[in-house]
C-alpha positions as CSV (number, residue, x, y, z in Angstrom):
1,X,0.0,0.0,0.0
2,X,1.3,3.5,-0.8
3,X,0.4,6.8,0.7
4,X,1.6,10.4,0.0
5,X,2.2,12.4,3.2
6,X,0.0,15.5,2.9
7,X,-0.1,18.6,5.2
8,X,-3.2,17.2,6.9
9,X,-1.2,14.1,8.0
10,X,1.5,16.2,9.7
11,X,2.1,17.8,13.1
12,X,3.7,21.2,13.9
13,X,7.2,19.6,13.2
14,X,6.2,18.7,9.6
15,X,6.3,15.0,10.4
16,X,3.5,12.6,10.1
17,X,1.3,11.8,13.2
18,X,2.0,8.4,14.7
19,X,-1.8,7.8,14.7
20,X,-1.9,8.3,11.0
21,X,0.9,5.7,10.5
22,X,-1.1,3.4,12.9
23,X,-4.2,3.8,10.7
24,X,-2.3,3.0,7.5
25,X,-0.7,-0.1,9.2
26,X,-4.2,-1.3,10.2
27,X,-5.6,-0.9,6.7
28,X,-2.6,-2.6,5.0
29,X,-2.7,-5.5,7.5
30,X,-6.5,-5.8,7.0
31,X,-6.1,-6.0,3.3
32,X,-3.5,-8.8,3.6
33,X,-5.6,-10.7,6.2
34,X,-8.8,-10.3,4.0
35,X,-6.9,-11.6,0.9
36,X,-5.6,-14.6,2.8
37,X,-8.9,-15.6,4.4
38,X,-11.3,-14.5,1.7
39,X,-13.4,-13.2,4.6
40,X,-14.3,-10.0,6.3
41,X,-11.7,-9.4,9.1
42,X,-11.5,-7.4,12.3
43,X,-8.4,-6.2,14.2
44,X,-8.0,-8.1,17.4
45,X,-4.7,-6.5,18.5
46,X,-1.6,-4.6,17.6
47,X,1.0,-6.6,19.5
48,X,3.9,-4.2,18.9
49,X,4.5,-1.0,17.0
50,X,7.9,0.5,16.8
51,X,8.5,3.9,15.3
52,X,12.1,3.9,14.0
53,X,12.4,7.2,12.0
54,X,10.3,10.3,11.2
55,X,8.4,10.7,8.0
56,X,8.1,14.2,6.5
57,X,5.5,16.1,4.5
58,X,5.7,15.3,0.8
59,X,7.3,11.9,1.3
60,X,5.9,8.7,0.0
61,X,5.1,5.9,2.5
62,X,5.1,2.3,1.4
63,X,3.6,-0.3,3.7
64,X,4.5,-4.0,3.1
65,X,2.1,-6.4,4.9
66,X,2.4,-10.2,5.1
67,X,0.5,-12.9,6.8
68,X,3.1,-14.5,9.1
69,X,1.0,-17.1,11.0
70,X,-2.5,-18.6,11.0
71,X,-4.4,-20.4,13.7
72,X,-7.9,-21.7,13.4
73,X,-9.7,-18.3,13.0
74,X,-7.0,-15.7,13.5
75,X,-3.8,-14.7,11.8
76,X,-0.8,-12.5,12.6
77,X,0.1,-9.9,9.9
78,X,3.4,-8.2,10.0
79,X,3.7,-4.7,8.5
80,X,6.9,-2.9,7.6
81,X,6.7,0.8,6.9
82,X,9.2,2.5,4.6
83,X,9.3,6.1,3.6
84,X,10.8,7.5,0.5
85,X,12.2,11.0,0.1
86,X,11.0,11.8,-3.5
87,X,13.7,14.5,-4.0
88,X,16.6,12.1,-3.3
89,X,15.1,8.7,-3.9
90,X,16.4,7.6,-0.5
91,X,14.4,5.0,1.4
92,X,14.0,4.8,5.2
93,X,12.6,2.1,7.4
94,X,10.3,4.1,9.6
95,X,8.1,1.7,11.5
96,X,7.2,-2.0,12.0
97,X,4.2,-3.6,13.6
98,X,2.6,-7.0,14.4
99,X,-1.1,-7.2,14.2
100,X,-3.7,-10.0,14.8
101,X,-6.9,-10.3,12.8
102,X,-9.9,-12.6,13.2
103,X,-11.9,-13.7,10.1
104,X,-15.7,-13.4,10.4
105,X,-18.4,-15.4,8.7
106,X,-21.7,-13.9,7.4
107,X,-23.1,-14.3,10.9
108,X,-20.4,-12.0,12.4
109,X,-18.8,-14.9,14.3
110,X,-15.2,-16.2,13.9
111,X,-14.8,-18.6,11.0
112,X,-12.0,-21.0,10.1
113,X,-9.3,-19.8,7.7
114,X,-6.9,-21.5,5.3
115,X,-3.5,-22.5,6.7
116,X,-0.4,-20.8,5.3
117,X,1.6,-22.6,2.6
118,X,5.2,-22.1,3.7
119,X,7.5,-22.3,0.7
120,X,10.6,-20.2,1.5
121,X,13.0,-20.2,4.4
122,X,11.9,-16.7,5.1
123,X,8.3,-17.7,5.3
124,X,9.2,-20.6,7.6
125,X,11.2,-18.3,9.9
126,X,8.4,-15.7,10.0
127,X,5.9,-18.4,10.9
128,X,8.1,-19.8,13.7
129,X,8.7,-16.3,15.1
130,X,5.0,-15.4,14.9
131,X,4.0,-18.7,16.6
132,X,6.3,-17.9,19.5
133,X,4.8,-14.4,19.8
134,X,1.3,-15.9,19.8
135,X,2.3,-18.3,22.6
136,X,3.7,-15.4,24.6
137,X,0.5,-13.4,24.0
138,X,-1.7,-16.3,25.2
139,X,0.5,-16.9,28.2
140,X,0.3,-13.2,29.1
141,X,-3.5,-13.2,28.7
142,X,-3.8,-16.1,31.1
143,X,-1.6,-14.4,33.7
144,X,-4.0,-11.4,34.1
């Protein structure tokens, strides 16, 4: 997904609001989750969001989303945000996030989704890492 940073997206410093980046991450992740599941999806959580570098007015933001892990009705989607300075062509990693989405059936209830088909070493590594994050999330949920 690609966005152009307009004046309405920026704060007094001329950098994009973090909430705007969060919104774009949610949209990009939802598109990836919906494409994988062929279902309507809802955001269950944003597990982690790290802002790495600022993004300035007039820059182009590219969001790369991938489904890293699937369980029965939910999936983790990772999103990497990169910004491009259009005057120099320089690219910057600006944010990363892990999100969880749940697929819904026509009755609004969670519905089963297809498993991931892991073909590359990178996909297998992302799946294993995401599985560990899911286990940690579930363990933390049961603690409270």
